[in-house]
N, CA, C and O atoms as CSV, one atom per row, in Angstrom:
chain,resi,resn,atom,element,x,y,z
A,1,MET,N,N,124.988,132.416,73.503
A,1,MET,CA,C,124.602,132.326,74.860
A,1,MET,C,C,125.716,132.040,75.895
A,1,MET,O,O,125.738,132.619,76.982
A,2,LEU,N,N,126.652,131.115,75.514
A,2,LEU,CA,C,127.821,130.766,76.264
A,2,LEU,C,C,128.935,131.945,76.394
A,2,LEU,O,O,129.217,132.627,75.409
A,3,ASP,N,N,129.519,132.139,77.585
A,3,ASP,CA,C,130.515,133.044,77.561
A,3,ASP,C,C,131.755,132.379,77.168
A,3,ASP,O,O,131.816,131.303,76.573
A,4,ASP,N,N,132.947,133.254,77.623
A,4,ASP,CA,C,134.380,132.741,77.211
A,4,ASP,C,C,134.584,131.369,78.121
A,4,ASP,O,O,135.318,130.515,77.623
A,5,SER,N,N,134.112,131.145,79.155
A,5,SER,CA,C,134.514,129.952,79.774
A,5,SER,C,C,133.762,128.604,79.274
A,5,SER,O,O,134.076,127.473,79.646
A,6,GLY,N,N,132.764,128.899,78.409
A,6,GLY,CA,C,131.659,127.700,77.800
A,6,GLY,C,C,130.672,127.625,78.703
A,6,GLY,O,O,129.830,126.745,78.524
A,7,LYS,N,N,130.570,128.331,79.628
A,7,LYS,CA,C,129.215,128.260,80.556
A,7,LYS,C,C,127.986,129.312,80.224
A,7,LYS,O,O,128.198,130.280,79.494
A,8,ALA,N,N,127.027,129.128,80.653
A,8,ALA,CA,C,125.855,130.035,80.331
A,8,ALA,C,C,126.120,131.119,81.228
A,8,ALA,O,O,126.637,130.894,82.322
A,9,PRO,N,N,125.765,132.440,80.808
A,9,PRO,CA,C,125.673,133.535,81.929
A,9,PRO,C,C,125.009,133.383,83.223
A,9,PRO,O,O,123.957,132.770,83.403
A,10,ARG,N,N,125.690,133.976,84.091
A,10,ARG,CA,C,125.235,133.943,85.363
A,10,ARG,C,C,123.614,133.848,85.772
A,10,ARG,O,O,123.065,133.072,86.555
A,11,ARG,N,N,122.978,135.057,84.854
A,11,ARG,CA,C,121.626,135.095,85.023
A,11,ARG,C,C,120.664,134.256,84.434
A,11,ARG,O,O,119.559,134.113,84.958
A,12,ILE,N,N,121.043,133.584,83.198
A,12,ILE,CA,C,120.151,132.478,82.597
A,12,ILE,C,C,120.429,131.336,83.478
A,12,ILE,O,O,119.501,130.562,83.713
A,13,ARG,N,N,121.670,131.114,84.033
A,13,ARG,CA,C,122.133,129.980,84.817
A,13,ARG,C,C,120.889,129.927,85.985
A,13,ARG,O,O,120.084,128.996,85.984
A,14,SER,N,N,120.836,130.861,86.824
A,14,SER,CA,C,119.798,130.706,87.807
A,14,SER,C,C,118.497,130.788,87.764
A,14,SER,O,O,117.736,130.385,88.644
A,15,GLU,N,N,118.061,131.539,86.298
A,15,GLU,CA,C,116.696,131.055,86.015
A,15,GLU,C,C,116.676,129.812,85.701
A,15,GLU,O,O,115.694,129.275,86.214
A,16,LEU,N,N,117.415,128.975,84.987
A,16,LEU,CA,C,117.594,127.712,84.757
A,16,LEU,C,C,117.230,126.941,85.849
A,16,LEU,O,O,116.200,126.267,85.842
A,17,LEU,N,N,118.157,126.998,86.988
A,17,LEU,CA,C,118.185,126.373,87.972
A,17,LEU,C,C,116.783,126.521,88.867
A,17,LEU,O,O,116.180,125.598,89.413
A,18,LYS,N,N,116.441,127.894,88.867
A,18,LYS,CA,C,114.900,128.166,89.735
A,18,LYS,C,C,113.636,127.575,88.794
A,18,LYS,O,O,112.533,127.380,89.306
A,19,ALA,N,N,113.897,127.306,87.368
A,19,ALA,CA,C,112.790,126.987,86.961
A,19,ALA,C,C,112.832,125.172,86.925
A,19,ALA,O,O,111.782,124.587,86.662
A,20,VAL,N,N,113.850,124.531,87.150
A,20,VAL,CA,C,114.161,123.124,87.581
A,20,VAL,C,C,113.403,123.022,88.719
A,20,VAL,O,O,112.327,122.427,88.657
A,21,HIS,N,N,113.901,123.654,90.065
A,21,HIS,CA,C,113.294,123.415,91.288
A,21,HIS,C,C,112.369,123.489,91.174
A,21,HIS,O,O,111.876,122.440,91.588
A,22,GLN,N,N,111.261,124.459,90.650
A,22,GLN,CA,C,110.203,124.765,90.789
A,22,GLN,C,C,109.265,123.442,90.013
A,22,GLN,O,O,108.375,122.848,90.620
A,23,ALA,N,N,109.616,123.161,88.726
A,23,ALA,CA,C,109.140,121.998,88.262
A,23,ALA,C,C,109.325,120.707,88.838
A,23,ALA,O,O,108.584,119.729,88.736
A,24,SER,N,N,110.480,120.828,89.500
A,24,SER,CA,C,110.225,119.337,90.544
A,24,SER,C,C,109.799,119.471,91.615
A,24,SER,O,O,109.514,118.425,92.198
A,25,ALA,N,N,109.560,120.802,92.356
A,25,ALA,CA,C,108.791,120.630,93.850
A,25,ALA,C,C,107.364,120.772,93.278
A,25,ALA,O,O,106.527,120.701,94.178
A,26,ARG,N,N,106.700,121.000,91.723
A,26,ARG,CA,C,105.527,121.082,91.791
A,26,ARG,C,C,105.066,119.458,91.518
A,26,ARG,O,O,104.027,118.939,91.926
A,27,SER,N,N,105.997,118.896,90.818
A,27,SER,CA,C,105.672,117.170,90.438
A,27,SER,C,C,105.792,116.587,91.749
A,27,SER,O,O,105.256,115.483,91.848
A,28,ALA,N,N,106.415,117.086,92.894
A,28,ALA,CA,C,106.518,116.212,93.978
A,28,ALA,C,C,105.194,116.589,94.645
A,28,ALA,O,O,104.517,115.660,95.085
A,29,LYS,N,N,104.740,117.851,94.773
A,29,LYS,CA,C,103.479,118.215,95.261
A,29,LYS,C,C,102.289,117.371,94.653
A,29,LYS,O,O,101.384,117.022,95.410
A,30,VAL,N,N,102.247,116.948,92.989
A,30,VAL,CA,C,101.251,116.298,92.593
A,30,VAL,C,C,101.411,114.911,93.225
A,30,VAL,O,O,100.372,114.477,93.722
A,31,VAL,N,N,102.499,114.118,93.310
A,31,VAL,CA,C,102.540,113.143,93.697
A,31,VAL,C,C,102.141,112.634,94.838
A,31,VAL,O,O,101.606,111.534,94.982
A,32,GLU,N,N,102.459,113.631,95.898
A,32,GLU,CA,C,102.216,113.705,97.408
A,32,GLU,C,C,100.563,113.704,97.537
A,32,GLU,O,O,100.085,112.864,98.300
A,33,SER,N,N,99.594,114.666,96.780
A,33,SER,CA,C,98.412,114.692,96.757
A,33,SER,C,C,97.801,113.371,96.246
A,33,SER,O,O,96.768,112.870,96.689
A,34,GLU,N,N,98.450,112.948,95.411
A,34,GLU,CA,C,97.879,111.497,95.057
A,34,GLU,C,C,98.015,110.262,95.965
A,34,GLU,O,O,97.293,109.268,96.038
A,35,MET,N,N,99.305,110.639,96.741
A,35,MET,CA,C,99.482,109.513,97.605
A,35,MET,C,C,98.513,109.814,99.054
A,35,MET,O,O,97.982,108.865,99.631
A,36,LYS,N,N,98.407,110.808,99.402
A,36,LYS,CA,C,97.158,111.334,100.512
A,36,LYS,C,C,95.702,110.695,100.232
A,36,LYS,O,O,94.932,110.211,101.061
A,37,ARG,N,N,95.553,110.813,98.981
A,37,ARG,CA,C,94.229,110.331,98.628
A,37,ARG,C,C,93.660,109.008,99.416
A,37,ARG,O,O,94.240,107.934,99.259
A,38,GLY,N,N,92.810,109.085,100.046
A,38,GLY,CA,C,92.244,108.155,101.047
A,38,GLY,C,C,92.500,107.852,102.444
A,38,GLY,O,O,91.854,107.052,103.121
A,39,LEU,N,N,93.861,108.810,102.967
A,39,LEU,CA,C,94.058,108.901,104.003
A,39,LEU,C,C,93.054,109.418,105.285
A,39,LEU,O,O,92.970,108.929,106.412
A,40,GLY,N,N,92.251,110.698,104.647
A,40,GLY,CA,C,91.057,111.061,105.327
A,40,GLY,C,C,90.199,110.227,105.675
A,40,GLY,O,O,89.720,110.487,106.779
A,41,GLY,N,N,89.704,109.105,105.071
A,41,GLY,CA,C,88.853,108.093,105.162
A,41,GLY,C,C,89.406,107.351,106.234
A,41,GLY,O,O,88.756,107.198,107.268
A,42,LEU,N,N,90.666,106.823,106.078
A,42,LEU,CA,C,91.337,105.993,106.917
A,42,LEU,C,C,91.334,106.835,108.620
A,42,LEU,O,O,91.280,106.223,109.687
A,43,ALA,N,N,91.390,108.000,108.499
A,43,ALA,CA,C,91.623,108.637,109.695
A,43,ALA,C,C,89.966,108.848,110.236
A,43,ALA,O,O,89.738,108.975,111.439
A,44,THR,N,N,89.186,108.861,109.516
A,44,THR,CA,C,87.806,108.911,109.813
A,44,THR,C,C,87.475,107.218,110.762
A,44,THR,O,O,86.792,106.970,111.755
A,45,ILE,N,N,88.317,106.366,109.880
A,45,ILE,CA,C,87.652,105.106,110.456
A,45,ILE,C,C,88.338,104.895,111.824
A,45,ILE,O,O,87.796,104.338,112.778
A,46,VAL,N,N,89.582,105.399,111.816
A,46,VAL,CA,C,90.397,105.476,113.274
A,46,VAL,C,C,89.509,106.005,114.555
A,46,VAL,O,O,89.449,105.605,115.717
A,47,SER,N,N,88.825,107.102,113.837
A,47,SER,CA,C,88.072,108.063,115.103
A,47,SER,C,C,86.916,107.436,115.195
A,47,SER,O,O,86.587,107.570,116.374
A,48,ILE,N,N,86.042,106.782,114.597
A,48,ILE,CA,C,84.601,106.418,114.608
A,48,ILE,C,C,84.616,104.948,115.136
A,48,ILE,O,O,84.025,104.715,116.191
A,49,ALA,N,N,85.218,104.003,114.511
A,49,ALA,CA,C,85.280,102.587,114.612
A,49,ALA,C,C,84.910,102.127,116.302
A,49,ALA,O,O,84.038,101.318,116.618
A,50,PRO,N,N,85.674,102.754,117.103
A,50,PRO,CA,C,85.650,102.557,118.666
A,50,PRO,C,C,84.086,103.011,119.193
A,50,PRO,O,O,83.422,102.349,119.990
A,51,TRP,N,N,83.697,104.167,118.624
A,51,TRP,CA,C,82.405,104.605,118.845
A,51,TRP,C,C,81.427,103.791,118.276
A,51,TRP,O,O,80.426,103.641,118.976
A,52,VAL,N,N,81.444,103.151,117.054
A,52,VAL,CA,C,80.417,102.447,116.800
A,52,VAL,C,C,80.520,100.921,117.514
A,52,VAL,O,O,79.451,100.320,117.620
A,53,GLY,N,N,81.641,100.311,117.970
A,53,GLY,CA,C,81.727,99.230,118.991
A,53,GLY,C,C,80.896,99.739,120.017
A,53,GLY,O,O,79.817,99.152,120.090
A,54,VAL,N,N,81.083,100.728,120.898
A,54,VAL,CA,C,80.701,101.079,121.930
A,54,VAL,C,C,78.987,101.145,121.800
A,54,VAL,O,O,78.267,100.510,122.571
A,55,PHE,N,N,78.605,101.766,121.018
A,55,PHE,CA,C,77.215,101.789,120.623
A,55,PHE,C,C,76.642,100.536,120.456
A,55,PHE,O,O,75.562,100.394,121.028
A,56,GLY,N,N,77.118,99.474,119.754
A,56,GLY,CA,C,76.891,98.474,119.546
A,56,GLY,C,C,76.871,97.574,120.653
A,56,GLY,O,O,76.191,96.550,120.574
A,57,THR,N,N,77.576,97.850,121.737
A,57,THR,CA,C,77.464,97.242,123.093
A,57,THR,C,C,76.349,97.849,123.684
A,57,THR,O,O,75.473,97.098,124.112
A,58,VAL,N,N,76.214,99.005,123.788
A,58,VAL,CA,C,74.737,99.630,124.455
A,58,VAL,C,C,73.711,99.107,123.837
A,58,VAL,O,O,72.777,98.743,124.551
A,59,LEU,N,N,73.624,98.962,122.647
A,59,LEU,CA,C,72.235,98.132,122.058
A,59,LEU,C,C,72.357,96.763,122.757
A,59,LEU,O,O,71.471,96.344,123.501
A,60,GLY,N,N,73.552,96.044,122.476
A,60,GLY,CA,C,73.317,94.672,123.090
A,60,GLY,C,C,72.907,94.770,124.558
A,60,GLY,O,O,72.209,93.833,124.946
A,61,LEU,N,N,73.250,95.868,125.594
A,61,LEU,CA,C,73.094,95.751,126.835
A,61,LEU,C,C,71.418,96.220,126.824
A,61,LEU,O,O,70.678,95.887,127.750
A,62,CYS,N,N,70.991,96.935,125.795
A,62,CYS,CA,C,69.727,97.512,126.292
A,62,CYS,C,C,68.659,96.288,125.853
A,62,CYS,O,O,67.503,96.380,126.266
A,63,ASN,N,N,69.038,95.166,125.033
A,63,ASN,CA,C,68.227,93.865,124.720
A,63,ASN,C,C,68.211,93.251,126.052
A,63,ASN,O,O,67.673,92.147,126.123
A,64,PHE,N,N,68.592,93.647,126.881
A,64,PHE,CA,C,68.726,92.911,128.482
A,64,PHE,C,C,67.506,92.471,128.758
A,64,PHE,O,O,67.028,93.550,129.109
A,65,ARG,N,N,66.471,91.570,128.890
A,65,ARG,CA,C,65.183,91.252,129.527
A,65,ARG,C,C,65.722,90.731,131.179
A,65,ARG,O,O,66.815,90.278,131.522
A,66,GLY,N,N,64.651,90.966,131.879
A,66,GLY,CA,C,64.623,90.363,133.075
A,66,GLY,C,C,64.627,88.939,133.360
A,66,GLY,O,O,64.015,88.386,132.447
A,67,PHE,N,N,65.026,88.123,134.184
A,67,PHE,CA,C,65.097,86.864,134.165
A,67,PHE,C,C,64.399,86.266,135.435
A,67,PHE,O,O,64.773,86.637,136.547
A,68,ASN,N,N,63.524,85.469,135.310
A,68,ASN,CA,C,62.580,84.914,136.600
A,68,ASN,C,C,62.666,83.641,137.049
A,68,ASN,O,O,61.694,82.910,137.242
A,69,GLY,N,N,64.323,83.221,137.299
A,69,GLY,CA,C,64.538,81.981,137.623
A,69,GLY,C,C,65.533,82.064,138.943
A,69,GLY,O,O,65.591,83.087,139.625
A,70,SER,N,N,66.174,81.085,139.180
A,70,SER,CA,C,66.963,81.188,140.311
A,70,SER,C,C,68.241,82.277,140.226
A,70,SER,O,O,68.556,82.694,139.111
A,71,ASN,N,N,68.867,82.667,141.242
A,71,ASN,CA,C,69.501,83.689,141.426
A,71,ASN,C,C,71.008,83.120,140.758
A,71,ASN,O,O,71.718,84.011,140.293
A,72,GLU,N,N,71.520,81.755,140.682
A,72,GLU,CA,C,72.604,81.159,140.258
A,72,GLU,C,C,72.142,81.562,138.251
A,72,GLU,O,O,72.787,82.243,137.454
A,73,ASP,N,N,70.651,80.705,138.015
A,73,ASP,CA,C,70.772,80.875,136.729
A,73,ASP,C,C,70.670,82.461,136.163
A,73,ASP,O,O,71.042,82.833,135.050
A,74,GLY,N,N,70.196,83.125,136.997
A,74,GLY,CA,C,69.900,84.560,136.477
A,74,GLY,C,C,71.500,85.408,136.349
A,74,GLY,O,O,71.708,86.301,135.527
A,75,LEU,N,N,72.411,84.957,137.235
A,75,LEU,CA,C,73.693,85.682,137.244
A,75,LEU,C,C,74.346,84.844,135.968
A,75,LEU,O,O,75.338,85.380,135.474
A,76,ALA,N,N,73.998,83.847,135.493
A,76,ALA,CA,C,74.624,83.277,134.357
A,76,ALA,C,C,73.935,83.522,133.155
A,76,ALA,O,O,74.553,83.109,132.173
A,77,TYR,N,N,72.683,84.146,132.874
A,77,TYR,CA,C,72.144,84.796,132.066
A,77,TYR,C,C,72.509,86.180,132.074
A,77,TYR,O,O,72.305,86.690,130.972
A,78,VAL,N,N,73.012,87.030,132.989
A,78,VAL,CA,C,73.607,88.418,132.988
A,78,VAL,C,C,74.865,88.236,132.703
A,78,VAL,O,O,75.336,89.171,132.056
A,79,ALA,N,N,75.651,87.314,132.960
A,79,ALA,CA,C,76.975,87.226,132.382
A,79,ALA,C,C,77.049,86.894,131.127
A,79,ALA,O,O,78.139,87.211,130.652
A,80,LEU,N,N,76.231,86.304,130.268
A,80,LEU,CA,C,76.115,85.977,129.079
A,80,LEU,C,C,75.546,87.096,128.148
A,80,LEU,O,O,75.868,87.329,126.983
A,81,THR,N,N,74.672,87.701,128.890
A,81,THR,CA,C,74.361,88.842,128.100
A,81,THR,C,C,75.177,90.258,127.758
A,81,THR,O,O,75.231,90.989,126.770
A,82,VAL,N,N,75.866,90.269,129.259
A,82,VAL,CA,C,76.968,91.059,129.078
A,82,VAL,C,C,78.093,90.873,127.907
A,82,VAL,O,O,78.395,91.694,127.041
A,83,SER,N,N,78.651,89.515,128.125
A,83,SER,CA,C,79.676,89.167,127.183
A,83,SER,C,C,79.494,89.187,125.821
A,83,SER,O,O,80.377,89.220,124.965
A,84,GLU,N,N,77.999,89.161,125.626
A,84,GLU,CA,C,77.517,89.206,124.098
A,84,GLU,C,C,77.524,90.725,123.613
A,84,GLU,O,O,77.899,91.147,122.519
A,85,GLY,N,N,77.079,91.355,124.565
A,85,GLY,CA,C,77.153,92.761,124.247
A,85,GLY,C,C,78.547,93.441,124.419
A,85,GLY,O,O,78.483,94.663,124.552
A,86,ILE,N,N,79.590,92.979,124.439
A,86,ILE,CA,C,81.075,93.469,124.656
A,86,ILE,C,C,81.693,93.147,123.459
A,86,ILE,O,O,82.772,93.676,123.189
A,87,VAL,N,N,81.109,92.261,122.605
A,87,VAL,CA,C,81.858,91.914,121.171
A,87,VAL,C,C,81.824,93.158,120.268
A,87,VAL,O,O,82.869,93.533,119.737
A,88,PRO,N,N,80.737,93.773,120.082
A,88,PRO,CA,C,80.888,94.957,119.443
A,88,PRO,C,C,81.940,95.883,119.700
A,88,PRO,O,O,82.409,96.499,118.742
A,89,SER,N,N,82.320,96.049,120.689
A,89,SER,CA,C,83.043,97.017,121.258
A,89,SER,C,C,84.533,96.633,120.987
A,89,SER,O,O,85.278,97.430,120.417
A,90,ALA,N,N,85.005,95.276,121.443
A,90,ALA,CA,C,85.914,94.669,120.848
A,90,ALA,C,C,86.250,94.769,119.650
A,90,ALA,O,O,87.358,95.154,119.277
A,91,PHE,N,N,85.306,94.424,118.909
A,91,PHE,CA,C,85.542,94.627,117.253
A,91,PHE,C,C,85.794,96.082,117.012
A,91,PHE,O,O,86.897,96.420,116.582
A,92,GLY,N,N,84.967,96.874,117.225
A,92,GLY,CA,C,85.314,98.247,117.233
A,92,GLY,C,C,86.762,98.670,117.359
A,92,GLY,O,O,87.415,99.329,116.549
A,93,LEU,N,N,87.196,98.102,118.679
A,93,LEU,CA,C,88.601,98.687,119.159
A,93,LEU,C,C,89.700,97.943,118.095
A,93,LEU,O,O,90.691,98.589,117.754
A,94,LEU,N,N,89.500,96.620,117.602
A,94,LEU,CA,C,90.490,95.948,116.619
A,94,LEU,C,C,90.528,97.112,115.451
A,94,LEU,O,O,91.497,97.819,115.178
A,95,VAL,N,N,89.185,97.132,114.812
A,95,VAL,CA,C,89.305,97.871,113.702
A,95,VAL,C,C,89.770,99.211,114.086
A,95,VAL,O,O,90.563,99.542,113.204
A,96,GLY,N,N,89.684,100.067,114.882
A,96,GLY,CA,C,90.171,101.130,115.050
A,96,GLY,C,C,91.780,101.119,115.121
A,96,GLY,O,O,92.492,101.827,114.408
A,97,LEU,N,N,92.201,100.295,115.995
A,97,LEU,CA,C,93.573,100.042,116.137
A,97,LEU,C,C,94.429,99.505,114.988
A,97,LEU,O,O,95.636,99.712,114.866
A,98,MET,N,N,93.515,98.659,114.006
A,98,MET,CA,C,94.321,98.384,113.269
A,98,MET,C,C,94.052,99.547,111.889
A,98,MET,O,O,94.778,99.322,110.920
A,99,ALA,N,N,93.342,100.418,111.788
A,99,ALA,CA,C,93.336,101.165,110.943
A,99,ALA,C,C,94.205,102.619,111.132
A,99,ALA,O,O,94.556,103.445,110.289
A,100,ASN,N,N,94.400,102.568,112.633
A,100,ASN,CA,C,95.402,103.487,113.280
A,100,ASN,C,C,96.665,103.082,113.149
A,100,ASN,O,O,97.534,103.951,113.227
A,101,TRP,N,N,96.963,102.032,112.979
A,101,TRP,CA,C,98.312,101.412,112.743
A,101,TRP,C,C,98.648,101.788,111.037
A,101,TRP,O,O,99.668,102.399,110.716
A,102,PHE,N,N,97.747,101.374,110.159
A,102,PHE,CA,C,97.854,101.431,108.988
A,102,PHE,C,C,97.938,103.183,108.325
A,102,PHE,O,O,98.382,103.507,107.223
A,103,TYR,N,N,97.483,103.906,109.167
A,103,TYR,CA,C,97.567,105.557,108.997
A,103,TYR,C,C,98.742,105.815,109.484
A,103,TYR,O,O,99.456,106.464,108.719
A,104,LYS,N,N,99.255,105.502,110.617
A,104,LYS,CA,C,100.616,105.762,111.084
A,104,LYS,C,C,101.567,105.223,109.977
A,104,LYS,O,O,102.249,106.134,109.507
A,105,PHE,N,N,101.806,104.007,109.428
A,105,PHE,CA,C,102.300,103.597,108.339
A,105,PHE,C,C,102.684,104.172,107.566
A,105,PHE,O,O,103.858,104.422,107.294
A,106,LEU,N,N,101.346,104.619,106.861
A,106,LEU,CA,C,101.379,105.359,105.625
A,106,LEU,C,C,102.061,107.050,105.735
A,106,LEU,O,O,102.845,107.616,104.972
A,107,THR,N,N,101.504,107.463,106.802
A,107,THR,CA,C,102.126,108.818,106.779
A,107,THR,C,C,103.530,108.721,106.854
A,107,THR,O,O,104.168,109.404,106.052
A,108,ASP,N,N,104.362,107.755,107.942
A,108,ASP,CA,C,105.604,107.679,107.961
A,108,ASP,C,C,106.303,107.699,106.862
A,108,ASP,O,O,107.310,108.378,106.666
A,109,LYS,N,N,105.549,106.610,105.776
A,109,LYS,CA,C,106.319,106.260,104.195
A,109,LYS,C,C,106.049,107.681,103.523
A,109,LYS,O,O,106.915,108.126,102.770
A,110,MET,N,N,104.970,108.362,103.745
A,110,MET,CA,C,105.054,109.688,103.115
A,110,MET,C,C,106.083,110.686,103.261
A,110,MET,O,O,106.562,111.367,102.354
A,111,GLU,N,N,106.431,110.718,104.708
A,111,GLU,CA,C,107.538,111.756,105.281
A,111,GLU,C,C,108.895,111.169,104.704
A,111,GLU,O,O,109.771,112.015,104.529
A,112,VAL,N,N,109.168,110.038,104.425
A,112,VAL,CA,C,110.218,109.437,103.807
A,112,VAL,C,C,110.199,109.693,102.680
A,112,VAL,O,O,111.276,110.173,102.326
A,113,PHE,N,N,109.336,109.595,101.740
A,113,PHE,CA,C,108.777,110.152,100.329
A,113,PHE,C,C,109.222,111.524,100.270
A,113,PHE,O,O,110.091,111.831,99.454
A,114,ASP,N,N,108.747,112.336,101.004
A,114,ASP,CA,C,109.173,113.904,100.926
A,114,ASP,C,C,110.280,114.126,100.940
A,114,ASP,O,O,110.814,114.777,100.042
A,115,SER,N,N,111.184,113.451,102.374
A,115,SER,CA,C,112.233,113.901,102.135
A,115,SER,C,C,113.550,113.253,101.155
A,115,SER,O,O,114.733,113.593,101.142
A,116,GLU,N,N,112.853,112.222,100.380
A,116,GLU,CA,C,113.670,111.447,99.364
A,116,GLU,C,C,113.612,112.348,98.422
A,116,GLU,O,O,114.657,112.680,97.862
A,117,MET,N,N,112.149,113.030,97.991
A,117,MET,CA,C,111.748,114.018,96.825
A,117,MET,C,C,112.666,115.135,96.992
A,117,MET,O,O,113.325,115.364,95.977
A,118,GLU,N,N,112.892,115.880,97.967
A,118,GLU,CA,C,113.529,117.149,98.296
A,118,GLU,C,C,115.263,116.884,98.096
A,118,GLU,O,O,116.058,117.626,97.520
A,119,SER,N,N,115.544,115.511,98.809
A,119,SER,CA,C,117.047,115.139,98.452
A,119,SER,C,C,117.471,115.244,96.864
A,119,SER,O,O,118.436,115.897,96.466
A,120,ALA,N,N,116.587,114.491,96.036
A,120,ALA,CA,C,116.687,114.281,94.438
A,120,ALA,C,C,116.522,115.570,93.919
A,120,ALA,O,O,117.473,115.951,93.237
A,121,THR,N,N,115.496,116.428,94.058
A,121,THR,CA,C,115.389,118.049,93.747
A,121,THR,C,C,116.943,118.571,93.978
A,121,THR,O,O,117.651,118.751,92.987
A,122,LEU,N,N,117.430,118.797,95.240
A,122,LEU,CA,C,118.516,119.526,95.313
A,122,LEU,C,C,119.821,118.645,94.583
A,122,LEU,O,O,120.828,119.139,94.076
A,123,GLN,N,N,119.531,117.437,94.678
A,123,GLN,CA,C,120.806,116.895,93.706
A,123,GLN,C,C,120.625,117.223,92.210
A,123,GLN,O,O,121.634,117.454,91.544
A,124,LEU,N,N,119.484,117.256,91.675
A,124,LEU,CA,C,119.377,117.403,90.545
A,124,LEU,C,C,119.871,118.726,90.185
A,124,LEU,O,O,120.768,118.773,89.343
A,125,VAL,N,N,119.353,119.989,90.775
A,125,VAL,CA,C,119.952,121.044,90.753
A,125,VAL,C,C,121.315,121.412,90.900
A,125,VAL,O,O,121.906,122.189,90.150
A,126,ASN,N,N,121.795,120.839,91.879
A,126,ASN,CA,C,123.491,120.678,91.879
A,126,ASN,C,C,123.998,120.164,90.736
A,126,ASN,O,O,125.042,120.751,90.454
A,127,ASP,N,N,123.718,119.330,89.963
A,127,ASP,CA,C,124.441,118.468,89.155
A,127,ASP,C,C,123.983,119.504,87.853
A,127,ASP,O,O,124.935,119.662,87.088
A,128,ILE,N,N,122.876,120.164,87.474
A,128,ILE,CA,C,122.628,121.002,86.648
A,128,ILE,C,C,123.476,122.144,86.616
A,128,ILE,O,O,123.976,122.496,85.547
A,129,SER,N,N,123.693,122.766,87.687
A,129,SER,CA,C,124.328,123.880,88.006
A,129,SER,C,C,126.060,123.541,87.612
A,129,SER,O,O,126.791,124.434,87.185
A,130,ARG,N,N,126.386,122.579,87.763
A,130,ARG,CA,C,127.763,122.111,87.677
A,130,ARG,C,C,127.975,122.236,86.163
A,130,ARG,O,O,128.976,122.718,85.632
A,131,LEU,N,N,126.767,121.675,85.467
A,131,LEU,CA,C,126.844,121.283,83.767
A,131,LEU,C,C,126.987,122.856,83.294
A,131,LEU,O,O,127.964,123.181,82.620
A,132,CYS,N,N,126.229,123.585,83.575
A,132,CYS,CA,C,125.952,124.891,83.190
A,132,CYS,C,C,127.113,125.826,83.411
A,132,CYS,O,O,127.011,127.017,83.115
C-alpha cells in the first residue's frame, strides 16, 4: 500500500485524515455534552431565584396587620415589617447572582475547552499527515 517514497497513496491518506478528524470531533462532542449536563438547571436557578425572592417579599408584606398604637410606635412597626419582608428578596438576588456567576464561569471554561479540543484535533491531523 505504500508508494515509491514510502508513503501511503494520496486517496488513502486523505481518507485516514478525514476519519481521524471525524473521530476526534465526535469524542469532543461527547465530552462537551457531558460537561453541559446541569447547566440548564443552573440557568433556571439564575432566572427564577430573584422572582422567588420577590414573591417572598410580597407574602411578607401581605402579612402586615394594622397597628392601633401611637404614630411613633406604628412607624417603627411598619419599618420592622417592611425590613423583614425585604429579606427574601435580598436572599433571592444573592442566590441568583451567585448562580449567574457560576453559569458564566462554567460556560467560559467550556468555550476554552472547545477551542483547545479543536486545536488538539488539528495538531493530531497535522502530525498524522506528516507521518503518512
